[in-house]
Steps between C-alpha positions, in 0.01 A plus 500: 500500500563719805725808491737338750612145559697379801745223414658278762863406500624158606630684809144599597554869420222669302576727201241743359489543122290753308311429179651653187184573298501404133578804284653702786862611504739410780789687658841381375609392846646177634281247670330163503210388282268203469254378239201336664211307355163461666454144625182390675446716807850649486791541264813323378838671463624392155796737461714672764775740405737767613618789282683831492216651291140403577374709208650243260383174659132475393557346156758257636274392787194457278695304237662281764165424666381290206139469391217677673454839661723612785515803724836667563579620851811698600684589817743794500828403655813703427746294709640219284578279800151542643312440173712191428433360849126568467495338156666184632262492797191530276629247245570257783137518609310510167743310275376675184545336162749775417710724718718771354810629668616861475458650153 
């Protein structure tokens, strides 16, 4: 999986997410996250979420993703209004099996 992934919103706007490597720590900062699974030539967004503390979302995202390996990507976003709007835009495009509102 690449270090960065660009996700499209239903609006057409592109959002860049960075891979959170397995075993690495994360800053306890607010932002958006996705769990993606490799699928054919690309990937499938299986979980999309928004949180006040990205450092605590890995276990929740991996558990919510179901069976099979996933990669977790994050996007730092301190403004609650902006991260909520981006989350809704991304969910509207990918329609993941699970989307998690602010935690």
